[in-house]
PDB file of N, CA, C and O in Angstrom, chain B, residues numbered from 101:
ATOM      1  N   MET B 101     -14.422 -15.861 -36.983  1.00  0.00           N
ATOM      2  CA  MET B 101     -15.304 -15.751 -35.623  1.00  0.00           C
ATOM      3  C   MET B 101     -13.490 -16.885 -34.601  1.00  0.00           C
ATOM      4  O   MET B 101     -13.317 -16.609 -33.414  1.00  0.00           O
ATOM      5  N   SER B 102     -13.089 -17.309 -34.868  1.00  0.00           N
ATOM      6  CA  SER B 102     -11.897 -18.202 -34.357  1.00  0.00           C
ATOM      7  C   SER B 102     -10.474 -17.847 -34.066  1.00  0.00           C
ATOM      8  O   SER B 102      -9.644 -18.260 -33.256  1.00  0.00           O
ATOM      9  N   ASP B 103     -10.478 -16.774 -35.175  1.00  0.00           N
ATOM     10  CA  ASP B 103      -9.180 -15.909 -35.413  1.00  0.00           C
ATOM     11  C   ASP B 103      -9.485 -14.684 -34.211  1.00  0.00           C
ATOM     12  O   ASP B 103      -8.729 -14.725 -33.241  1.00  0.00           O
ATOM     13  N   GLY B 104     -10.064 -14.095 -34.216  1.00  0.00           N
ATOM     14  CA  GLY B 104     -10.470 -13.097 -32.634  1.00  0.00           C
ATOM     15  C   GLY B 104     -10.275 -13.616 -31.655  1.00  0.00           C
ATOM     16  O   GLY B 104      -9.723 -12.919 -30.804  1.00  0.00           O
ATOM     17  N   ILE B 105     -10.557 -14.817 -31.342  1.00  0.00           N
ATOM     18  CA  ILE B 105     -10.669 -15.705 -30.384  1.00  0.00           C
ATOM     19  C   ILE B 105      -8.740 -16.189 -30.247  1.00  0.00           C
ATOM     20  O   ILE B 105      -8.258 -16.102 -29.118  1.00  0.00           O
ATOM     21  N   ASN B 106      -8.273 -16.423 -30.829  1.00  0.00           N
ATOM     22  CA  ASN B 106      -7.184 -17.143 -30.950  1.00  0.00           C
ATOM     23  C   ASN B 106      -6.603 -15.488 -30.386  1.00  0.00           C
ATOM     24  O   ASN B 106      -6.192 -15.229 -29.255  1.00  0.00           O
ATOM     25  N   LYS B 107      -6.708 -14.675 -31.382  1.00  0.00           N
ATOM     26  CA  LYS B 107      -5.660 -12.805 -31.511  1.00  0.00           C
ATOM     27  C   LYS B 107      -6.048 -13.239 -29.628  1.00  0.00           C
ATOM     28  O   LYS B 107      -5.444 -14.048 -28.924  1.00  0.00           O
ATOM     29  N   PHE B 108      -7.192 -12.400 -29.269  1.00  0.00           N
ATOM     30  CA  PHE B 108      -7.458 -12.873 -27.976  1.00  0.00           C
ATOM     31  C   PHE B 108      -7.223 -13.405 -26.298  1.00  0.00           C
ATOM     32  O   PHE B 108      -7.315 -12.879 -25.189  1.00  0.00           O
ATOM     33  N   LEU B 109      -6.955 -14.434 -26.714  1.00  0.00           N
ATOM     34  CA  LEU B 109      -5.940 -15.172 -25.958  1.00  0.00           C
ATOM     35  C   LEU B 109      -4.177 -16.239 -26.333  1.00  0.00           C
ATOM     36  O   LEU B 109      -3.669 -17.281 -25.918  1.00  0.00           O
ATOM     37  N   GLY B 110      -3.797 -15.040 -27.433  1.00  0.00           N
ATOM     38  CA  GLY B 110      -2.784 -15.369 -27.883  1.00  0.00           C
ATOM     39  C   GLY B 110      -2.191 -16.824 -28.561  1.00  0.00           C
ATOM     40  O   GLY B 110      -1.029 -16.924 -28.954  1.00  0.00           O
ATOM     41  N   ASP B 111      -3.053 -17.783 -28.621  1.00  0.00           N
ATOM     42  CA  ASP B 111      -3.014 -18.519 -29.223  1.00  0.00           C
ATOM     43  C   ASP B 111      -4.250 -20.082 -29.025  1.00  0.00           C
ATOM     44  O   ASP B 111      -5.293 -20.022 -28.374  1.00  0.00           O
ATOM     45  N   SER B 112      -3.979 -20.762 -29.428  1.00  0.00           N
ATOM     46  CA  SER B 112      -5.633 -21.320 -29.402  1.00  0.00           C
ATOM     47  C   SER B 112      -5.670 -22.025 -28.603  1.00  0.00           C
ATOM     48  O   SER B 112      -4.840 -22.448 -27.799  1.00  0.00           O
ATOM     49  N   PRO B 113      -6.772 -22.215 -28.804  1.00  0.00           N
ATOM     50  CA  PRO B 113      -7.662 -22.280 -26.627  1.00  0.00           C
ATOM     51  C   PRO B 113      -7.088 -23.782 -26.243  1.00  0.00           C
ATOM     52  O   PRO B 113      -6.482 -23.856 -25.174  1.00  0.00           O
ATOM     53  N   LEU B 114      -7.214 -24.849 -26.944  1.00  0.00           N
ATOM     54  CA  LEU B 114      -6.540 -26.035 -26.648  1.00  0.00           C
ATOM     55  C   LEU B 114      -5.149 -25.728 -26.269  1.00  0.00           C
ATOM     56  O   LEU B 114      -4.722 -26.669 -25.601  1.00  0.00           O
ATOM     57  N   ARG B 115      -4.224 -24.758 -26.424  1.00  0.00           N
ATOM     58  CA  ARG B 115      -2.896 -24.813 -26.119  1.00  0.00           C
ATOM     59  C   ARG B 115      -2.557 -24.110 -24.328  1.00  0.00           C
ATOM     60  O   ARG B 115      -1.861 -24.481 -23.383  1.00  0.00           O
ATOM     61  N   VAL B 116      -3.512 -22.920 -24.594  1.00  0.00           N
ATOM     62  CA  VAL B 116      -4.250 -21.780 -24.091  1.00  0.00           C
ATOM     63  C   VAL B 116      -4.693 -23.439 -22.521  1.00  0.00           C
ATOM     64  O   VAL B 116      -3.744 -23.974 -21.948  1.00  0.00           O
ATOM     65  N   LEU B 117      -5.525 -23.676 -22.343  1.00  0.00           N
ATOM     66  CA  LEU B 117      -5.639 -24.620 -21.639  1.00  0.00           C
ATOM     67  C   LEU B 117      -4.990 -25.603 -21.369  1.00  0.00           C
ATOM     68  O   LEU B 117      -5.282 -26.217 -20.342  1.00  0.00           O
ATOM     69  N   VAL B 118      -3.580 -26.194 -22.460  1.00  0.00           N
ATOM     70  CA  VAL B 118      -3.179 -26.796 -22.052  1.00  0.00           C
ATOM     71  C   VAL B 118      -1.265 -26.027 -20.757  1.00  0.00           C
ATOM     72  O   VAL B 118      -0.426 -26.415 -19.943  1.00  0.00           O
ATOM     73  N   LYS B 119      -1.650 -25.003 -21.419  1.00  0.00           N
ATOM     74  CA  LYS B 119      -0.537 -24.005 -20.537  1.00  0.00           C
ATOM     75  C   LYS B 119      -1.289 -23.920 -19.058  1.00  0.00           C
ATOM     76  O   LYS B 119      -0.933 -24.539 -18.056  1.00  0.00           O
ATOM     77  N   LEU B 120      -2.323 -23.082 -19.150  1.00  0.00           N
ATOM     78  CA  LEU B 120      -2.671 -22.541 -18.228  1.00  0.00           C
ATOM     79  C   LEU B 120      -3.365 -24.244 -16.321  1.00  0.00           C
ATOM     80  O   LEU B 120      -3.712 -24.120 -15.146  1.00  0.00           O
ATOM     81  N   VAL B 121      -3.220 -25.051 -16.977  1.00  0.00           N
ATOM     82  CA  VAL B 121      -3.840 -26.518 -16.594  1.00  0.00           C
ATOM     83  C   VAL B 121      -2.036 -26.380 -15.839  1.00  0.00           C
ATOM     84  O   VAL B 121      -2.109 -26.085 -14.647  1.00  0.00           O
ATOM     85  N   VAL B 122      -0.808 -26.518 -16.264  1.00  0.00           N
ATOM     86  CA  VAL B 122      -0.058 -27.109 -16.465  1.00  0.00           C
ATOM     87  C   VAL B 122       1.069 -25.481 -15.038  1.00  0.00           C
ATOM     88  O   VAL B 122       2.023 -25.882 -14.371  1.00  0.00           O
ATOM     89  N   VAL B 123       0.623 -23.962 -14.947  1.00  0.00           N
ATOM     90  CA  VAL B 123       0.946 -23.066 -14.355  1.00  0.00           C
ATOM     91  C   VAL B 123       0.084 -23.132 -13.153  1.00  0.00           C
ATOM     92  O   VAL B 123       0.439 -22.845 -12.010  1.00  0.00           O
ATOM     93  N   SER B 124      -1.395 -23.647 -13.629  1.00  0.00           N
ATOM     94  CA  SER B 124      -2.193 -24.026 -12.309  1.00  0.00           C
ATOM     95  C   SER B 124      -1.275 -25.411 -11.235  1.00  0.00           C
ATOM     96  O   SER B 124      -0.783 -25.223 -10.122  1.00  0.00           O
ATOM     97  N   ILE B 125      -1.286 -26.476 -11.870  1.00  0.00           N
ATOM     98  CA  ILE B 125      -0.533 -27.613 -10.822  1.00  0.00           C
ATOM     99  C   ILE B 125       1.050 -26.842 -10.273  1.00  0.00           C
ATOM    100  O   ILE B 125       1.494 -26.985  -9.134  1.00  0.00           O
ATOM    101  N   LEU B 126       1.428 -26.385 -10.890  1.00  0.00           N
ATOM    102  CA  LEU B 126       2.976 -25.518 -10.439  1.00  0.00           C
ATOM    103  C   LEU B 126       2.400 -24.754  -9.376  1.00  0.00           C
ATOM    104  O   LEU B 126       2.586 -25.190  -8.240  1.00  0.00           O
ATOM    105  N   VAL B 127       1.677 -23.606  -9.527  1.00  0.00           N
ATOM    106  CA  VAL B 127       1.256 -22.640  -8.434  1.00  0.00           C
ATOM    107  C   VAL B 127       0.691 -23.000  -6.886  1.00  0.00           C
ATOM    108  O   VAL B 127       0.887 -22.616  -5.733  1.00  0.00           O
ATOM    109  N   GLY B 128      -0.539 -24.462  -7.950  1.00  0.00           N
ATOM    110  CA  GLY B 128      -0.796 -25.282  -6.740  1.00  0.00           C
ATOM    111  C   GLY B 128       0.107 -26.243  -5.600  1.00  0.00           C
ATOM    112  O   GLY B 128       0.050 -26.580  -4.417  1.00  0.00           O
ATOM    113  N   PHE B 129       0.676 -26.368  -6.402  1.00  0.00           N
ATOM    114  CA  PHE B 129       2.113 -27.350  -5.639  1.00  0.00           C
ATOM    115  C   PHE B 129       2.796 -26.386  -4.927  1.00  0.00           C
ATOM    116  O   PHE B 129       2.703 -26.571  -3.714  1.00  0.00           O
ATOM    117  N   VAL B 130       3.586 -25.217  -5.311  1.00  0.00           N
ATOM    118  CA  VAL B 130       4.288 -24.108  -4.265  1.00  0.00           C
ATOM    119  C   VAL B 130       2.654 -23.617  -3.429  1.00  0.00           C
ATOM    120  O   VAL B 130       2.853 -23.864  -2.239  1.00  0.00           O
ATOM    121  N   MET B 131       1.858 -23.306  -3.515  1.00  0.00           N
ATOM    122  CA  MET B 131       1.161 -22.936  -2.619  1.00  0.00           C
ATOM    123  C   MET B 131       1.667 -24.286  -1.403  1.00  0.00           C
ATOM    124  O   MET B 131       2.381 -24.248  -0.401  1.00  0.00           O
ATOM    125  N   THR B 132       0.964 -25.314  -2.023  1.00  0.00           N
ATOM    126  CA  THR B 132       0.596 -25.801  -0.893  1.00  0.00           C
ATOM    127  C   THR B 132       2.549 -26.241  -0.253  1.00  0.00           C
ATOM    128  O   THR B 132       2.827 -26.466   0.925  1.00  0.00           O
ATOM    129  N   VAL B 133       3.208 -26.245  -1.005  1.00  0.00           N
ATOM    130  CA  VAL B 133       4.764 -26.389   0.089  1.00  0.00           C
ATOM    131  C   VAL B 133       4.660 -25.133   1.117  1.00  0.00           C
ATOM    132  O   VAL B 133       5.252 -25.175   2.196  1.00  0.00           O
ATOM    133  N   PHE B 134       4.099 -24.328   0.837  1.00  0.00           N
ATOM    134  CA  PHE B 134       4.479 -23.177   2.383  1.00  0.00           C
ATOM    135  C   PHE B 134       2.985 -22.803   2.269  1.00  0.00           C
ATOM    136  O   PHE B 134       2.582 -21.645   2.162  1.00  0.00           O
ATOM    137  N   ASP B 135       2.263 -23.822   2.301  1.00  0.00           N
ATOM    138  CA  ASP B 135       1.221 -23.417   2.576  1.00  0.00           C
ATOM    139  C   ASP B 135       0.140 -22.328   2.958  1.00  0.00           C
ATOM    140  O   ASP B 135      -0.274 -21.992   4.067  1.00  0.00           O
ATOM    141  N   TRP B 136      -0.139 -21.948   1.876  1.00  0.00           N
ATOM    142  CA  TRP B 136      -0.698 -20.612   1.384  1.00  0.00           C
ATOM    143  C   TRP B 136      -2.561 -21.118   1.021  1.00  0.00           C
ATOM    144  O   TRP B 136      -3.064 -22.177   0.643  1.00  0.00           O
ATOM    145  N   TYR B 137      -3.014 -20.043   1.295  1.00  0.00           N
ATOM    146  CA  TYR B 137      -4.364 -20.006   0.566  1.00  0.00           C
ATOM    147  C   TYR B 137      -4.870 -18.722   0.181  1.00  0.00           C
ATOM    148  O   TYR B 137      -4.656 -17.684   0.807  1.00  0.00           O
ATOM    149  N   PRO B 138      -5.635 -18.835  -1.003  1.00  0.00           N
ATOM    150  CA  PRO B 138      -5.459 -17.898  -1.779  1.00  0.00           C
ATOM    151  C   PRO B 138      -6.611 -16.837  -0.744  1.00  0.00           C
ATOM    152  O   PRO B 138      -6.699 -15.669  -1.121  1.00  0.00           O
ATOM    153  N   ALA B 139      -7.459 -17.258   0.520  1.00  0.00           N
ATOM    154  CA  ALA B 139      -7.954 -16.367   1.491  1.00  0.00           C
ATOM    155  C   ALA B 139      -6.069 -16.069   2.236  1.00  0.00           C
ATOM    156  O   ALA B 139      -5.901 -14.866   2.436  1.00  0.00           O
ATOM    157  N   ASP B 140      -5.139 -16.708   2.514  1.00  0.00           N
ATOM    158  CA  ASP B 140      -4.003 -15.553   3.338  1.00  0.00           C
ATOM    159  C   ASP B 140      -3.717 -14.984   2.405  1.00  0.00           C
ATOM    160  O   ASP B 140      -3.848 -13.791   2.679  1.00  0.00           O
ATOM    161  N   ILE B 141      -3.224 -15.159   0.916  1.00  0.00           N
ATOM    162  CA  ILE B 141      -3.065 -13.591  -0.049  1.00  0.00           C
ATOM    163  C   ILE B 141      -3.660 -12.845   0.398  1.00  0.00           C
ATOM    164  O   ILE B 141      -3.259 -11.831   0.969  1.00  0.00           O
ATOM    165  N   LEU B 142      -5.115 -13.308   0.174  1.00  0.00           N
ATOM    166  CA  LEU B 142      -5.882 -11.889  -0.065  1.00  0.00           C
ATOM    167  C   LEU B 142      -5.868 -10.708   1.248  1.00  0.00           C
ATOM    168  O   LEU B 142      -5.748  -9.483   1.222  1.00  0.00           O
ATOM    169  N   TYR B 143      -6.070 -11.805   2.522  1.00  0.00           N
ATOM    170  CA  TYR B 143      -6.103 -11.077   4.072  1.00  0.00           C
ATOM    171  C   TYR B 143      -4.683 -10.752   4.393  1.00  0.00           C
ATOM    172  O   TYR B 143      -4.681  -9.821   5.197  1.00  0.00           O
ATOM    173  N   ALA B 144      -3.541 -11.119   4.109  1.00  0.00           N
ATOM    174  CA  ALA B 144      -2.207 -10.848   4.030  1.00  0.00           C
ATOM    175  C   ALA B 144      -2.421  -8.967   2.710  1.00  0.00           C
ATOM    176  O   ALA B 144      -1.987  -7.902   3.148  1.00  0.00           O
ATOM    177  N   ILE B 145      -2.849  -9.008   1.816  1.00  0.00           N
ATOM    178  CA  ILE B 145      -2.708  -7.649   1.295  1.00  0.00           C
ATOM    179  C   ILE B 145      -3.179  -6.483   2.278  1.00  0.00           C
ATOM    180  O   ILE B 145      -2.594  -5.429   2.529  1.00  0.00           O
ATOM    181  N   ARG B 146      -4.983  -7.187   3.003  1.00  0.00           N
ATOM    182  CA  ARG B 146      -5.765  -6.577   3.339  1.00  0.00           C
ATOM    183  C   ARG B 146      -5.244  -5.772   4.298  1.00  0.00           C
ATOM    184  O   ARG B 146      -5.552  -4.585   4.194  1.00  0.00           O
ATOM    185  N   ASN B 147      -4.291  -6.191   5.526  1.00  0.00           N
ATOM    186  CA  ASN B 147      -3.500  -6.164   6.618  1.00  0.00           C
ATOM    187  C   ASN B 147      -2.138  -4.647   5.976  1.00  0.00           C
ATOM    188  O   ASN B 147      -1.947  -3.460   6.243  1.00  0.00           O
ATOM    189  N   PHE B 148      -1.424  -5.887   4.893  1.00  0.00           N
ATOM    190  CA  PHE B 148      -0.426  -5.003   4.912  1.00  0.00           C
ATOM    191  C   PHE B 148      -1.092  -4.003   4.087  1.00  0.00           C
ATOM    192  O   PHE B 148      -0.046  -3.359   4.006  1.00  0.00           O
ATOM    193  N   LEU B 149      -2.149  -3.097   3.202  1.00  0.00           N
ATOM    194  CA  LEU B 149      -3.140  -2.333   3.188  1.00  0.00           C
ATOM    195  C   LEU B 149      -3.734  -0.799   3.959  1.00  0.00           C
ATOM    196  O   LEU B 149      -3.873   0.401   3.724  1.00  0.00           O
ATOM    197  N   VAL B 150      -4.027  -2.208   5.412  1.00  0.00           N
ATOM    198  CA  VAL B 150      -4.210  -0.916   6.764  1.00  0.00           C
ATOM    199  C   VAL B 150      -3.504  -0.175   7.130  1.00  0.00           C
ATOM    200  O   VAL B 150      -3.531   1.047   7.281  1.00  0.00           O
ATOM    201  N   ASP B 151      -1.848  -2.001   7.517  1.00  0.00           N
ATOM    202  CA  ASP B 151      -1.302  -0.904   8.528  1.00  0.00           C
ATOM    203  C   ASP B 151      -0.316  -0.565   7.578  1.00  0.00           C
ATOM    204  O   ASP B 151       0.747  -0.955   8.060  1.00  0.00           O
ATOM    205  N   ILE B 152      -0.050   0.114   6.149  1.00  0.00           N
ATOM    206  CA  ILE B 152       0.107   1.598   5.485  1.00  0.00           C
ATOM    207  C   ILE B 152      -0.113   2.961   5.792  1.00  0.00           C
ATOM    208  O   ILE B 152       0.569   3.986   5.798  1.00  0.00           O
ATOM    209  N   TRP B 153      -2.051   2.443   6.214  1.00  0.00           N
ATOM    210  CA  TRP B 153      -2.723   3.394   6.547  1.00  0.00           C
ATOM    211  C   TRP B 153      -2.528   3.943   7.314  1.00  0.00           C
ATOM    212  O   TRP B 153      -2.466   5.173   7.292  1.00  0.00           O
ATOM    213  N   ARG B 154      -2.323   3.077   8.488  1.00  0.00           N
ATOM    214  CA  ARG B 154      -2.166   3.395  10.268  1.00  0.00           C
ATOM    215  C   ARG B 154      -0.866   4.045  10.294  1.00  0.00           C
ATOM    216  O   ARG B 154      -1.040   5.256  10.433  1.00  0.00           O
ATOM    217  N   THR B 155      -0.203   3.880  10.253  1.00  0.00           N
ATOM    218  CA  THR B 155       1.594   4.067   9.453  1.00  0.00           C
ATOM    219  C   THR B 155       1.375   5.659   9.045  1.00  0.00           C
ATOM    220  O   THR B 155       1.618   6.606   9.793  1.00  0.00           O
ATOM    221  N   GLY B 156       0.995   5.723   8.041  1.00  0.00           N
ATOM    222  CA  GLY B 156       0.466   7.375   7.169  1.00  0.00           C
ATOM    223  C   GLY B 156      -0.163   8.517   8.446  1.00  0.00           C
ATOM    224  O   GLY B 156       0.120   9.714   8.498  1.00  0.00           O
ATOM    225  N   PHE B 157      -1.141   7.713   9.485  1.00  0.00           N
ATOM    226  CA  PHE B 157      -2.558   8.829  10.320  1.00  0.00           C
ATOM    227  C   PHE B 157      -0.741   8.705  11.359  1.00  0.00           C
ATOM    228  O   PHE B 157      -0.343   9.766  11.840  1.00  0.00           O
ATOM    229  N   ALA B 158       0.003   7.620  11.546  1.00  0.00           N
ATOM    230  CA  ALA B 158       0.647   7.528  12.642  1.00  0.00           C
ATOM    231  C   ALA B 158       2.115   8.783  12.476  1.00  0.00           C
ATOM    232  O   ALA B 158       2.922   8.986  13.382  1.00  0.00           O
ATOM    233  N   ALA B 159       2.139   9.411  11.230  1.00  0.00           N
ATOM    234  CA  ALA B 159       3.701   9.647  10.789  1.00  0.00           C
ATOM    235  C   ALA B 159       2.797  10.922  10.844  1.00  0.00           C
ATOM    236  O   ALA B 159       3.483  11.860  11.247  1.00  0.00           O
ATOM    237  N   LEU B 160       1.680  11.250  10.620  1.00  0.00           N
ATOM    238  CA  LEU B 160       0.957  12.870  11.096  1.00  0.00           C
ATOM    239  C   LEU B 160       0.408  12.913  11.598  1.00  0.00           C
ATOM    240  O   LEU B 160      -0.573  13.635  11.417  1.00  0.00           O
ATOM    241  N   GLY B 161       0.625  11.954  12.971  1.00  0.00           N
ATOM    242  CA  GLY B 161       0.373  12.063  14.125  1.00  0.00           C
ATOM    243  C   GLY B 161       1.305  13.161  14.964  1.00  0.00           C
ATOM    244  O   GLY B 161       1.002  14.044  15.767  1.00  0.00           O
ATOM    245  N   ARG B 162       2.831  12.615  14.305  1.00  0.00           N
ATOM    246  CA  ARG B 162       3.901  12.995  14.923  1.00  0.00           C
ATOM    247  C   ARG B 162       4.336  14.456  14.137  1.00  0.00           C
ATOM    248  O   ARG B 162       5.305  15.126  14.494  1.00  0.00           O
ATOM    249  N   VAL B 163       3.569  14.764  13.172  1.00  0.00           N
ATOM    250  CA  VAL B 163       3.888  15.957  13.015  1.00  0.00           C
ATOM    251  C   VAL B 163       3.330  16.481  13.500  1.00  0.00           C
ATOM    252  O   VAL B 163       3.970  17.287  14.176  1.00  0.00           O
ATOM    253  N   GLY B 164       1.858  16.587  13.663  1.00  0.00           N
ATOM    254  CA  GLY B 164       1.197  17.504  14.752  1.00  0.00           C
ATOM    255  C   GLY B 164       1.984  17.998  15.841  1.00  0.00           C
ATOM    256  O   GLY B 164       1.960  19.191  16.143  1.00  0.00           O
ATOM    257  N   ASP B 165       3.116  16.626  16.831  1.00  0.00           N
ATOM    258  CA  ASP B 165       3.554  17.031  17.684  1.00  0.00           C
ATOM    259  C   ASP B 165       4.402  17.757  17.454  1.00  0.00           C
ATOM    260  O   ASP B 165       4.286  18.847  18.013  1.00  0.00           O
ATOM    261  N   TYR B 166       5.678  17.558  16.536  1.00  0.00           N
ATOM    262  CA  TYR B 166       6.326  18.676  16.265  1.00  0.00           C
ATOM    263  C   TYR B 166       5.655  20.309  16.023  1.00  0.00           C
ATOM    264  O   TYR B 166       5.911  21.471  16.339  1.00  0.00           O
ATOM    265  N   LEU B 167       4.957  19.773  15.490  1.00  0.00           N
ATOM    266  CA  LEU B 167       4.221  21.201  15.245  1.00  0.00           C
ATOM    267  C   LEU B 167       3.821  21.990  16.869  1.00  0.00           C
ATOM    268  O   LEU B 167       4.360  22.993  17.337  1.00  0.00           O
ATOM    269  N   LEU B 168       2.722  21.161  17.478  1.00  0.00           N
ATOM    270  CA  LEU B 168       3.219  21.548  18.751  1.00  0.00           C
ATOM    271  C   LEU B 168       4.087  22.223  19.689  1.00  0.00           C
ATOM    272  O   LEU B 168       3.849  23.013  20.603  1.00  0.00           O
ATOM    273  N   LEU B 169       5.124  21.731  19.250  1.00  0.00           N
ATOM    274  CA  LEU B 169       6.130  21.127  20.379  1.00  0.00           C
ATOM    275  C   LEU B 169       6.794  22.409  19.783  1.00  0.00           C
ATOM    276  O   LEU B 169       7.393  23.133  20.578  1.00  0.00           O
ATOM    277  N   GLY B 170       6.758  22.689  18.745  1.00  0.00           N
ATOM    278  CA  GLY B 170       7.825  23.825  18.129  1.00  0.00           C
ATOM    279  C   GLY B 170       6.749  25.179  18.427  1.00  0.00           C
ATOM    280  O   GLY B 170       6.983  26.237  19.011  1.00  0.00           O
ATOM    281  N   ALA B 171       6.103  24.922  18.093  1.00  0.00           N
ATOM    282  CA  ALA B 171       4.875  27.013  18.611  1.00  0.00           C
ATOM    283  C   ALA B 171       5.181  26.748  20.089  1.00  0.00           C
ATOM    284  O   ALA B 171       6.010  27.536  20.544  1.00  0.00           O
ATOM    285  N   ALA B 172       4.843  26.082  20.718  1.00  0.00           N
ATOM    286  CA  ALA B 172       4.958  26.155  22.659  1.00  0.00           C
ATOM    287  C   ALA B 172       6.620  26.945  22.276  1.00  0.00           C
ATOM    288  O   ALA B 172       6.838  27.220  23.456  1.00  0.00           O
ATOM    289  N   VAL B 173       7.476  27.311  21.781  1.00  0.00           N
ATOM    290  CA  VAL B 173       8.179  27.815  21.863  1.00  0.00           C
ATOM    291  C   VAL B 173       8.380  29.100  20.691  1.00  0.00           C
ATOM    292  O   VAL B 173       9.030  30.067  21.090  1.00  0.00           O
ATOM    293  N   VAL B 174       8.011  29.130  19.707  1.00  0.00           N
ATOM    294  CA  VAL B 174       8.267  29.824  18.410  1.00  0.00           C
ATOM    295  C   VAL B 174       7.061  30.360  18.645  1.00  0.00           C
ATOM    296  O   VAL B 174       7.613  31.098  17.829  1.00  0.00           O
ATOM    297  N   ILE B 175       5.953  30.776  18.916  1.00  0.00           N
ATOM    298  CA  ILE B 175       5.451  31.399  19.203  1.00  0.00           C
ATOM    299  C   ILE B 175       5.145  32.092  20.066  1.00  0.00           C
ATOM    300  O   ILE B 175       4.236  32.857  19.747  1.00  0.00           O
ATOM    301  N   PRO B 176       5.681  32.240  21.587  1.00  0.00           N
ATOM    302  CA  PRO B 176       5.451  33.282  22.782  1.00  0.00           C
ATOM    303  C   PRO B 176       6.998  34.108  22.365  1.00  0.00           C
ATOM    304  O   PRO B 176       7.052  35.329  22.514  1.00  0.00           O
ATOM    305  N   VAL B 177       8.504  33.157  21.718  1.00  0.00           N
ATOM    306  CA  VAL B 177       9.080  33.993  21.679  1.00  0.00           C
ATOM    307  C   VAL B 177       8.754  35.309  20.190  1.00  0.00           C
ATOM    308  O   VAL B 177       9.348  36.378  20.049  1.00  0.00           O
ATOM    309  N   PHE B 178       7.835  34.834  19.440  1.00  0.00           N
ATOM    310  CA  PHE B 178       7.474  35.718  18.236  1.00  0.00           C
ATOM    311  C   PHE B 178       6.742  36.975  18.851  1.00  0.00           C
ATOM    312  O   PHE B 178       7.194  38.100  18.637  1.00  0.00           O
ATOM    313  N   LEU B 179       5.713  36.796  19.547  1.00  0.00           N
ATOM    314  CA  LEU B 179       5.174  37.548  20.749  1.00  0.00           C
ATOM    315  C   LEU B 179       6.051  38.363  21.149  1.00  0.00           C
ATOM    316  O   LEU B 179       5.618  39.498  21.352  1.00  0.00           O
ATOM    317  N   VAL B 180       7.146  38.197  21.341  1.00  0.00           N
ATOM    318  CA  VAL B 180       7.407  38.724  22.509  1.00  0.00           C
ATOM    319  C   VAL B 180       8.823  39.554  21.909  1.00  0.00           C
ATOM    320  O   VAL B 180       9.223  40.448  22.654  1.00  0.00           O
ATOM    321  N   LEU B 181       9.420  39.385  20.935  1.00  0.00           N
ATOM    322  CA  LEU B 181       9.724  40.132  19.796  1.00  0.00           C
ATOM    323  C   LEU B 181       8.886  41.229  19.439  1.00  0.00           C
ATOM    324  O   LEU B 181       9.272  42.395  19.519  1.00  0.00           O
ATOM    325  N   ARG B 182       7.618  40.855  19.003  1.00  0.00           N
ATOM    326  CA  ARG B 182       6.732  41.884  18.770  1.00  0.00           C
ATOM    327  C   ARG B 182       6.529  43.214  19.329  1.00  0.00           C
ATOM    328  O   ARG B 182       6.553  44.386  18.955  1.00  0.00           O
ATOM    329  N   VAL B 183       6.233  42.258  20.812  1.00  0.00           N
ATOM    330  CA  VAL B 183       5.550  43.457  21.850  1.00  0.00           C
ATOM    331  C   VAL B 183       7.674  44.627  21.822  1.00  0.00           C
ATOM    332  O   VAL B 183       7.792  45.848  21.723  1.00  0.00           O
ATOM    333  N   LEU B 184       8.631  43.773  21.928  1.00  0.00           N
ATOM    334  CA  LEU B 184       9.305  44.841  21.835  1.00  0.00           C
ATOM    335  C   LEU B 184       9.687  45.468  20.842  1.00  0.00           C
ATOM    336  O   LEU B 184       9.915  46.619  21.215  1.00  0.00           O
ATOM    337  N   SER B 185       9.881  45.359  19.801  1.00  0.00           N
ATOM    338  CA  SER B 185       9.736  46.092  18.417  1.00  0.00           C
ATOM    339  C   SER B 185       8.608  47.793  18.346  1.00  0.00           C
ATOM    340  O   SER B 185       8.786  48.901  17.841  1.00  0.00           O
ATOM    341  N   TYR B 186       7.430  47.122  19.191  1.00  0.00           N
ATOM    342  CA  TYR B 186       6.725  47.837  18.978  1.00  0.00           C
ATOM    343  C   TYR B 186       6.723  48.892  19.844  1.00  0.00           C
ATOM    344  O   TYR B 186       5.770  49.672  19.853  1.00  0.00           O
ATOM    345  N   ARG B 187       8.005  49.075  20.845  1.00  0.00           N
ATOM    346  CA  ARG B 187       7.747  49.452  21.552  1.00  0.00           C
ATOM    347  C   ARG B 187       8.852  51.152  20.793  1.00  0.00           C
ATOM    348  O   ARG B 187       8.600  52.344  20.971  1.00  0.00           O
ATOM    349  N   ARG B 188       9.962  50.535  20.024  1.00  0.00           N
ATOM    350  CA  ARG B 188      10.480  51.272  19.207  1.00  0.00           C
ATOM    351  C   ARG B 188      10.058  52.304  18.179  1.00  0.00           C
ATOM    352  O   ARG B 188      10.907  52.879  17.497  1.00  0.00           O
TER     353      ARG B 188
END
């Protein structure tokens, strides 16, 4: 059983615990220096995804604008050309 735990953790449980404590202290110090909190990180990720979502739909809206503007010219020209070629 101990071998399975060591294999899962990558080292002995005590060494892993010491490594996790040291890394937690370092990360906590850096987060304190930059005035970051775990909730801020989650909100930043959420806001990033929402901005991507909105920007994506804004880009689709612009494509729709381009389509309508182009169609306002292309469709009448197409119809005129079809009418002129129908007479022949």
